[in-house]
N, C-alpha and C positions, 0 to 999 in steps of 0.2 A: 644502637637498638632503640626503637620507638618506646617512649614512656607513656604508659596508659594510666589514667586516673578514672576510677569508677566512683561516681558521686551518687550517694543514696541519702535522701532526706528521711528522717524518722520522727514520728510523733506518737507517743503512747503505744509503742509496739513491743512491750516487754514479752509478749507471748511468741512473737515471730523473730525477734532480732537476732537471737543466738543462731538459729538455723540459717537465716538470710546472710549473716556476716560470714559464717563458715563456708557456705556454698560459693559466694561471690569472691571470697578471699582466694579461693583456688584459681579463679579466673585471672586475678592479677599476678599470682605466682607464676602461672603459665606464660604470661606476657613478658616476664623478666623481672630481675631483682630491683630495678628502679621504679617499677610500677606500684601504684598505691590504691587501696580501697579506702575511700573517705566517707564515713557515715556521720551525718550531722544531726544531732538531737535538737529538735526545734522546741526547746522549752517544755519537754514532756513532764507530765504530772505523776508519772509512774516510775518504774525502775529502769526505763530504757537506757539512760546514760550510764547508770551504775553498772549495768551488764556490759555495755560497750567498753567502759573503762577497764573492766576486768578482762574482757576478750582481747584487748589490744596488747596485753602482757603476754598472751598466748599466741596471737597471730601477728607475726613480725611486720607484715605489710599493710596492717590495718591502722588507720588514723581515726580516732574518735574525737569529734568536736561537739561542743554544746554552745547554745546561744539562746537569748530570749526569743519567745515565740513570735514569728512573723508570718506564718502561713507557708503553704507549700511553695508558692511562687517566689517569695522572698528567700526561702531556704535554698531553692535551686540556684538563684543568683549568687548567694553566698558561697555555695559549693563550687559553682563554675569559676568564680573569681579566685577562689583558693587554688583550684587546679591549675589555672593559667599562671598565677603568681608563683607556683611551685614547679613550673617547667614542664607541664604535661604536653605531649605532642598530640595526644588524642584524649578526648573526654567522653566517657560513656555514662549515661544516666539511667537508673531504674529506681523503683520504689521498694519500700521495706516491708510490704505486706505479703511477700512470697508468691505473688501472682505470675511473675515471669520466671523463665527457666534459664539458669546459668549455662546449661548445655547448648542453648541456642545462640549464645554470644559468639562462639568460635567462628562460625561462618561470616559474621560481621567483621571480626578482627582480621580474618584471612583476606578480606577484600578491602581493607582500609585504604590502600593506595589508589583504588579505583574510583573512590567517591569522596566528595567533601563531607557529605552528611548521609547517614543511613538511619532510617527510622522503621521501627516495627509496625506492622499492620495487624490490628486485632480483628481479624475477619470473623472469628467465632468467639466472642466475649462470653464468659461464663460468670459474670459478676452482677447479674441482675438487670431487669428491664429498664430501670431508671437510668443506669449508666449507658446502656445501648441507645436509649432514646436521646440522651444528651449529646452523644457522639454524632448521631444523625442530624440533629438540629444544628449543632456547631458547624458541620460540613456545609449545610445550606446557608447559614449566616455568613460564613467566610466567603462563600461564592457571591452572595449579594453584596458584601462589603468590599471585596477585593478582586472579584472576577477569577478566583482561584478555586478549582475543585480539588481539594486536598484529601488524599486517601484517608489519613488518620493523623490529625494535626497535634494531638495531645498525648501521644503514646509515651509512657515512661520506659522506653527501650530504644535508646538512640545513641549512635556513635558519631561524634563530631570531630573533624580535624581542627586543630588549634587555629589555623589560618581562617577557618570559616566562622568559628565562634567569637574570637577576640574582637573583631571590628563591630559586631552586633551588640556587644554587652552595653555600650554606652547609650544605645537606643531603647533599652528596656527600662522603664521606670522602676525604682527600687521596691515600690509597694505593689507592683503589678501581680495579680493573682494567677493569670494564665501565661506564665513565662514561656513555657514550651510552645504554646500556641503562637505567641508573638514571634518567637524565634523561627518557627516553621514558616510562617508567612514571610518573614524577612529573608530567610534562606531562598525561598522560591522566587520572590520578587528580585533578588539579586542575581538570579540565573545560575546558582551554584549547581554542581553536578550531584544530584540526589537520587536515592532509590528508596522505595518502600518495600519491605519484605515481610511476608506472613510470619507471625509468631504465635506461640501458644499463650493464652491468657486465662489462667485458672481462677477459680473463686479465691477470695481472701483466705489465707492459710491460718488465720487466728486473729484475735483482737476484735475491735469494734470499728466499723467504718465511721469516720467522723463527718462524712458528707451525707446529709439526708436530703430529701426532696425540697424541703423548705430552703435549705442553704443552697441547693443547686439553682433554684429559681432566683435567689438573691444574687448569686455569683453571675448567673446568666444576664440579669438585668444590668448589672454593672459592666459586664463584658461588652454589651451592645454599645453603651456610651463610650467605653474605652476604645472600641474599634475606630471611632471617629478620630481620636487622637493618634491611634496607630497608623491611620492613613497618611497623616502628616509625617510620621517617622519613616514610612515606606519610601517617601520621596527623597529621603536622605541616604537611602541604601547605596545607591551607585557611588555617591560621594564617599561613603564610609569604606567601601570595598577597595577603592582606588588607592 
């Protein structure tokens, strides 16, 4: 039976984490007894980890981890490495703010053998103009940087085959903020069998968004310089996949 690991980073999500953990725990239970829901607290300053620690005593396939704050990208790398080290055949990632629907995971899981990577497409985002604007700008920047017109490079709703993710991990810098963007570029440049599928993307279900416009522009400015380094990494992709 295929082993699924659902990876969810969490930072100051005390308002949403209980509902998110319970909903996604059901997805791993449905996938089989060896599958795991791994939620990583990224050095939260609220009661996020305390709630997770309590929940894992109730939810048998939940693993709650905590670590010093390193940002979303660093926490994703931490979670992906953990999943691979613990024998996951498939790694699924989503976020802890309740914007994605566990009910939409099953069609991805049912088609797991057909694709190396499946990524959700947020056609109708309902989380504010600034986020929609950033997604559109990112699409253009990726096209200018890599010649790739990527449907939605940064979606926190992606199912990856172990054999697709593992060789790419060494190519992502540990402090890289846009980990999922970089992985999407690497997947496409390597010629992996991918699909983008429409998903629902709701408004944040609670808590406070830690990304404001000032921080978005700061991240964007750094991303442009980082893409120059990423172009060098892309050249290594074929070698990594072989």
